[in-house]
N, C-alpha and C positions, 0 to 999 in steps of 0.2 A: 504495499499499499505506500503510494506517494504524494506523501504531504506538496501540494500547491505551494507555487514561487512565493516571493517574496508576498506579502500583503500591499493592496492597496496606496495604504500611506504609514509609513514605518511606523508610527506612531501607535498601532492600531491594538486592540488588544487582547491575547488569544483565545478569551474568551468571546470571543465578537466573527459575524460572521467579518472576508477584509469589506478594508474600505466604510470598516464607522470606528468614527472614531475615538465617539467622546463616552467615559466612561461613567460619567451620572448617571449615563438612559444607559445605560449593558440587561440586557435582556438573552427570555433564554434562546441558547439556536433550534431550536428547535420545536414548532405549538404545537399541537395536534384537536379536532377538534369531535366533536357526537356523531361527522356523517360518513366517520373510517377512514381517514385523508389525514393526511400527517405533509407542514413543511418544512424544509430548513432548505439551510445554505452548503453548495458544496464543501469539501472541508477536501478531497481528496482526490488522486487526479483518477482515481478509479469509479468515484462519483459521479465528472462531470463528462467519464463514457459513459455511462446505464441513458448521463439527459442525450448528449451526441448520437448515442445507437436508435433511443424514440423522434428523434430532432430525424436522423434515415429514414428509418418507415415511413414518417409522416411527407418528407418534405420526396423524396426520390422514389418511395413502392404508392404515398396513396398521387400524388399531386407534378413527378412523372421527372423532378430535378433535374438538372446535373451539377453533382457534388463531383468537388476535388477528390483523387481518387488515392484520399492521405491514409488513412484506416476501412478495410474495405465495413462493411455493414455502419461507417460512419457517416458525422457528418463534421467536418472542424474545417472552421480557416483560420487565417493569422490569428484575427481581436481576439476568440476563443483564450488564448494565457493572458487574455490582458480584460479576463471579464468579471465578474461575479456568476454563479452559477444558483438562481430560485431553480428546486425539487419541489414535487409535489410527490411526495406515496401513498399506495393504499397501503394500510396500516397491517390491513390480514397477509397480505403479497410479499409488501417488500417492492414492490414496483414504483418505480415510475414511475407515472400519469399525469406530468406534465410540465415545463419547466418555460421560462425565460436568460435571457440571460442579461447581466446589467454592465457597463462598461461608463465608468465614472469622468467627473472632468478628468485629475489624474492621473488614470490609466492612459484616454484620449493620447495624454500630452506625449505620455512614451510610444504607444503605440504608432502616432502624425496622423490619426486623423479617428472624428467614428466610420461606420457603418455610413451611414444615412451620408457620411461628404463621398460617398465615389457611387451615389444617384445621381445628390444634386446638389445646388451651390449654395451653403449653405451662409452666407457669408450676412446676408441679413440679421445672421444672428449671433453674429461675437460678440455683443457683449449679455449674453446671456450662461454663455459658457459653461463660466468658474462655475456656477449650480446649473448646468443642465447634464442626468443622468439620459444617456441613447437605450429604450429598449429594444431585442428586436427575438428573434429566433423564437417567436413562442406558440408554444404547440401543445396540443391536448391528444389524450389516445382516444380513437374514438370512440372505445365502451362507459367513459367516461365527461363528455361533451355537455356534462351543468353546468349552473351559473356555483354549485358548487366549490370547485374548483378554480374557476376563474375568479371568483369573490376571494379566494385564500391567495396566490396568488398574490394579487393586487393590493392584499390586505398588506402583505411583507415586504414588499413596493414602498410603500404611504409610510409604514414603521423602518426602514431603510434612509429615504427620503429626509423625516423628518428628523430623525436620529443623527442623521450628519448636514444636518441645516443648507440640503438639497431641495431648488422649490420648483426645477422646470423638468419636464419629461420630454422627447422628445424617440419619434421609435420609424418607420415606413412596416405601411400592416397593406397587405399584401389580397389582390382579388386576381384568383387563380383565371386565365384567359378561360378554361371553360367550366361555367358558373352554370351551380345551378339556378335554374327563379322558380318560381310559380308556374311556369311553364312548359319545362322544360328545362335540357341545358342548353346555355347560349355562346357559339364558340367565339373567338374571337376575340375584341378585347369588346364590340358592342355589349357587353357589364360594367362593363369598369369606364367606357363614358356615356352612361346612364347613373354608372353612383356617383362620378367626379357631377357632371349636373348638380342631384341630386344637391351634392351633401357641402357643393359653391350658396345657397342659393342663402342652405340658415346659418352656417357652422365652416365659414369660411375666416380667420383672422384676418384680423388686421394690416393694409399693406403692408406696413415698415416688416413687419413675422414671413414676408413673402420668401418662396425658395424656388430658383430654379431646379426642371430637373435633369441632367448632363443630358438621359436620351429616351429625349421625351413620346408616351401615347402619343400617337399623331391622332387624338379628337379632336380634329374636325370634317377625318373624314373616316369617324364613325356613326353607328345610326344612335343619336345616346339618347333618345327618345322612350324609351324596354321598360317594359316595369316588372325593374328586380329591388332587391333589398340587397345593403349591404351585410358583408360576413359579419357572426354576431359580434369579433372581435371589435371590428369598428365598434357592429351602434351599444355595443359597451365603454369604449372608450368617448360615446360621443357624450353618450349619457350620463357617463362623470366630466362635464363642462372639457373635451378636448378638441381642437381645436385645426383643420384643415388648414397646410399649411403652402398649397402650391396644388398646379395639373399633376397629371403621377406622368411617374419614368416606367418603361417598359425593365420590367427585369430578365433577358429571355434564357441564366441557368435555373433558374425561376416561370418560367411560362411565366409570368406575375408580371398586371399593375401595379407598379407602390405609392401606394398616398404619403405624402413626410403629410407626420400627425405632430401636434406641440395639448402635451398635458400640463397645467397649473397646478400646484396646488395649492396655491388661492383661487382657480374658479372653482373646485370642489362640492356642488349642491350642499346643503346642510345635515343631508340626512348621510351623504359618500364620508364627508370629513367625519360626524360623530361615531359614522360606525371601525370610517378604519384606523381614527384615529383617536377617537373620546374624547373627542372638539366639540 
């Protein structure tokens, strides 16, 4: 069992997940609830490998993504070694059934960028970077896609943000090119163009936070009039007060359209703030 490398910042107490800086807000590394799931932060490389295997099963097996062949059956990229990995387990089987990875401001400086920088020009977010965390590689096992797993992940994320005095989360929210709609599967980027039309009407961020895709999805050449719903994760973000930062990028490796999104703790609706932060 190999310990993970140097914590995000050298002052991190060993009893906290990597990156948790403030001894005055010590919390247990593992949280278990009545629904039979357990949330924890990966502390060893073998735990990260469990998350990477789940990611591979979902992204390659379910979505058809083309992933680097770093390790057979694993989704691994250069950002993984710099990220905190959040795990949700089934208590009965000990199987990892959900995961997120977080890239903190300090680690983004070490690796040279956020993952989102590879898909979008984030120049307009430069003043937020010192307190901005990137969320990515979110996935949940198909047999456990219910609200409990997502709420457990978000609760741990909110606690991490509060402990570290971070206030902004960004990330790329994916819309598969083969999107399951109410009238069947929609191929191509038509669903993504339609979802972009919907979300920009009510959830577009102020112009000072807009970002530009490096490889834009050609939304002007697509049918954006379809009656399709955003993926569950995007709908969840929007309920939490997230904003869309601009038009979608096309990610050919994952065969998806990616929407740039930003969520700030200050924008959490009161009922979610109380649920996640007790405030």
